[in-house]
C-alpha positions in Angstrom: 26.7 -103.7 131.3 23.2 -105.0 132.0 20.5 -106.5 129.7 18.3 -104.0 130.1 20.8 -101.2 129.5 21.7 -103.0 126.8 18.6 -103.2 125.4 17.6 -99.6 125.9 20.7 -98.1 124.0 20.1 -100.6 121.2 16.6 -99.3 120.8 17.5 -95.6 121.0 17.8 -93.9 117.5 21.2 -93.2 117.0 21.3 -89.5 116.5 22.9 -87.3 119.0 19.4 -85.1 120.3 18.9 -83.8 123.4 16.7 -86.7 124.2 19.8 -89.0 123.5 21.6 -87.4 126.0 19.1 -86.9 128.6 17.8 -90.5 128.2 21.6 -91.8 128.5 22.7 -89.3 131.4 19.3 -90.9 133.2 20.1 -94.3 132.4 23.6 -94.2 133.7 22.8 -91.4 136.4 21.5 -94.6 139.1 24.5 -96.8 138.8 27.0 -93.5 139.2 25.3 -92.6 142.6 25.1 -96.1 144.0 28.9 -96.9 143.0 30.2 -93.4 143.9 31.0 -90.7 141.1 33.0 -88.9 142.6 37.1 -88.9 143.6 38.1 -88.5 147.3 39.7 -84.9 146.9 37.8 -82.3 143.9 39.3 -79.1 143.5 36.9 -77.2 141.6 37.5 -73.9 139.2 41.1 -73.7 139.4 41.5 -70.8 136.2 43.8 -71.3 133.4 42.4 -67.9 131.4 40.4 -65.0 132.0 37.4 -65.7 130.7 34.7 -67.4 132.8 34.8 -71.0 131.0 38.6 -71.2 131.4 38.3 -73.5 134.4 39.3 -76.6 135.1 38.7 -79.4 138.0 41.3 -81.5 139.8 40.0 -85.3 140.7 42.6 -87.5 143.0 42.5 -89.5 145.6 44.0 -88.8 149.0 47.2 -89.7 148.4 47.5 -90.5 144.8 51.0 -92.8 143.9 53.8 -90.4 143.5 54.4 -88.7 140.2 50.7 -90.3 138.9 49.9 -90.2 135.4 47.4 -87.5 134.4 44.5 -87.8 132.4 43.4 -84.6 131.1 39.6 -84.8 129.4 37.5 -82.4 127.2 34.0 -83.2 127.0 31.5 -82.4 124.7 28.6 -80.3 124.0 28.6 -79.8 119.9 30.7 -76.8 120.2 28.0 -74.7 121.6 27.1 -76.4 125.3 28.8 -78.8 127.6 30.5 -78.8 130.7 32.7 -80.4 132.8 30.1 -80.7 135.7 26.7 -81.3 135.1 24.0 -80.1 137.6 21.8 -82.9 139.1 24.1 -85.9 136.8 27.1 -87.2 138.1 29.0 -86.2 134.4 31.6 -85.8 134.3 32.7 -86.0 137.4 32.7 -89.5 137.0 35.4 -89.5 135.1 37.7 -88.2 137.8 36.5 -91.2 139.8 37.2 -93.4 137.4 40.3 -92.1 136.9 41.5 -92.0 140.8 40.2 -95.7 141.3 42.6 -96.8 138.7 45.7 -94.5 140.2 45.8 -91.5 137.8 44.9 -88.0 138.5 42.4 -86.2 136.6 41.7 -82.9 135.3 38.2 -82.1 133.9 38.2 -78.8 131.8 36.0 -76.3 130.0 36.7 -74.3 127.5 34.7 -71.2 125.4 31.9 -72.1 123.3 30.7 -71.3 119.9 29.2 -69.3 118.0 30.8 -66.6 120.6 34.0 -68.1 120.1 35.2 -69.8 116.7 37.7 -71.5 115.5 40.6 -72.0 116.6 39.3 -71.0 120.2 38.8 -74.7 121.5 41.9 -75.7 120.4 43.8 -72.6 122.6 42.1 -73.4 125.4 43.2 -76.7 125.3 46.3 -75.8 124.7 46.0 -73.3 127.5 44.9 -76.2 129.7 47.9 -78.6 129.1 50.3 -75.6 129.8 48.1 -75.2 133.5 48.4 -79.0 133.9 52.6 -78.8 133.4 52.8 -75.9 136.0 50.5 -76.8 138.7 49.7 -80.9 138.4 52.9 -81.7 140.6 51.3 -80.2 143.6 48.2 -82.6 143.1 50.3 -85.7 142.9 50.0 -85.5 139.2 53.5 -85.9 136.9 53.8 -83.0 134.3 55.3 -85.3 131.9 52.8 -88.1 131.6 49.9 -86.2 130.3 47.5 -87.9 128.0 44.6 -85.8 126.7 41.6 -87.1 125.9 38.6 -85.6 124.3 34.9 -86.6 123.5 33.1 -85.1 120.5 33.5 -81.8 120.1 35.9 -82.2 122.7 38.3 -84.6 120.8 37.8 -81.9 117.9 39.3 -79.4 119.8 41.9 -81.9 121.4 42.6 -82.7 117.7 42.9 -79.1 116.4 45.4 -78.7 119.1 47.6 -82.0 118.2 47.3 -80.6 115.0 48.9 -77.1 115.2 52.0 -79.0 115.9 52.7 -79.7 112.5 54.6 -82.9 113.5 56.4 -81.6 116.2 55.7 -83.2 119.9 53.0 -81.4 121.4 53.6 -81.1 125.1 51.5 -84.3 126.4 52.9 -88.3 126.5 49.9 -89.6 124.3 46.4 -88.6 123.0 42.7 -89.9 123.1 40.0 -89.2 120.5 36.5 -90.6 121.0 34.2 -90.4 118.4 35.1 -87.1 117.3 35.5 -84.6 114.2 38.5 -84.8 111.9 37.9 -83.7 108.4 35.7 -81.1 107.9 36.0 -81.6 103.8 34.1 -85.2 104.3 31.4 -84.6 107.0 27.9 -83.9 106.1 27.5 -80.0 106.9 25.5 -79.0 109.5 24.4 -75.7 111.9 26.4 -76.8 114.6 29.8 -77.3 112.6 28.8 -74.1 111.0 28.7 -72.2 114.5 32.5 -73.1 115.3 34.2 -73.2 112.3 32.6 -71.2 109.9 30.2 -71.7 106.7 32.5 -70.4 104.2 33.8 -73.9 102.4 36.9 -72.5 101.1 38.0 -72.2 104.5 37.5 -75.9 105.6 40.7 -77.5 104.2 42.8 -74.9 106.3 40.9 -75.5 109.4 40.5 -79.4 109.5 42.7 -81.1 111.9 43.3 -84.6 109.9 46.4 -83.5 107.6 48.2 -82.4 111.4 46.8 -85.6 112.9 48.9 -87.8 110.7 51.9 -86.0 111.5 51.3 -86.4 115.0 54.2 -87.2 117.2 52.9 -88.9 119.8 50.4 -91.8 120.4 46.9 -91.6 119.4 44.0 -93.6 120.0 40.8 -93.5 118.4 37.5 -94.8 119.4 33.7 -95.3 117.6 31.0 -96.3 119.1 29.3 -99.2 117.5 25.8 -97.4 117.4 27.4 -93.7 116.8 26.1 -92.1 113.5 27.4 -92.7 110.4 29.1 -89.8 110.0 31.3 -90.7 113.2 32.3 -93.7 111.7 33.0 -92.6 108.5 35.2 -89.8 111.1 36.9 -92.6 112.6 37.6 -94.2 109.8 39.8 -91.5 108.7 42.0 -91.6 111.5 42.3 -95.5 111.7 45.3 -96.5 109.6 47.2 -94.0 111.5 47.0 -94.5 115.3 48.6 -96.2 117.7 45.0 -97.6 119.3 42.0 -98.0 117.6 38.6 -98.9 119.4 35.4 -100.0 118.5 32.7 -99.5 121.4 30.6 -102.2 121.1 27.1 -102.2 122.4 27.1 -98.2 123.0 26.1 -95.3 121.3 27.3 -91.6 121.1 26.6 -90.7 124.4 26.6 -93.6 126.3 30.0 -94.5 125.7 31.5 -91.9 127.7 28.8 -91.4 130.5 29.1 -96.0 130.9 32.7 -95.3 132.1 33.1 -96.7 135.3 30.0 -99.0 135.0 30.4 -100.3 131.9 34.0 -100.4 131.1 35.3 -103.9 129.1 34.1 -102.0 125.9 36.1 -98.4 126.6 37.4 -98.1 129.9 39.6 -101.4 129.8 41.2 -100.4 126.5 41.8 -97.0 127.3 43.0 -97.6 130.4 45.5 -99.9 129.0 46.8 -97.2 126.2 47.5 -94.5 129.4 49.2 -97.4 130.9 51.5 -98.1 128.1 52.0 -94.4 126.8 52.0 -92.1 129.7 55.3 -92.2 129.3 58.1 -89.3 130.2 57.9 -86.7 127.4 60.8 -85.4 125.8 59.1 -82.3 125.2 
């Protein structure tokens, strides 16, 4: 990462606001455009359900390696927004380019949004997207037994909810990555976005949080937190740190830059994420 980027990131308030998001998008958009941010082949808006938001894109090389590992990615958006393809910006098609350049097949997904669709809609959508990938990814060169499921922010919360639903049984993926997500609702300061998805009744939150199920998860997990993430996200990361297979402290980045920098500044997150995928994208016994 250039000194100019680091100086801007470190001078930006850590709070996740629309201004932070737009600022980090603008900061890294030029880098991605100069390098190229689309995989050679992108198949868009495949349906994995009946709702208009239940769509996904497949990204791959012209001829991916036979039986390539698969990265299934759920973006963030505060539970009420977010999209796999942001008009006017490279995000999150840059995830597909990053994966294709490294011998992977990538799938980026949308999911239903709060407040219309509340808990556990996000986890259910992740489950349905996993089912679609397992049924269809071989047509795109991917191995359905080598899926690594990764989510960022609210996407990580939905991935965690999906994993927790298995209660100690093996999910239908080989491994999973949780990037600056939310897992422990009782320890997190409540806010409007959380209430929009999980509800406002404190008595219901213990049954809706993912942390207990994650502790019993039967697959390898990677968790990360950005150095400049808000304090709540650091607390969330500490809640899972003692039982994940790999923990990454994303130095020099904030909540948004850690994911939009993938493919530009890979040392903090991209390199350990790729090592994790290569180590754990093994054939599942599910």
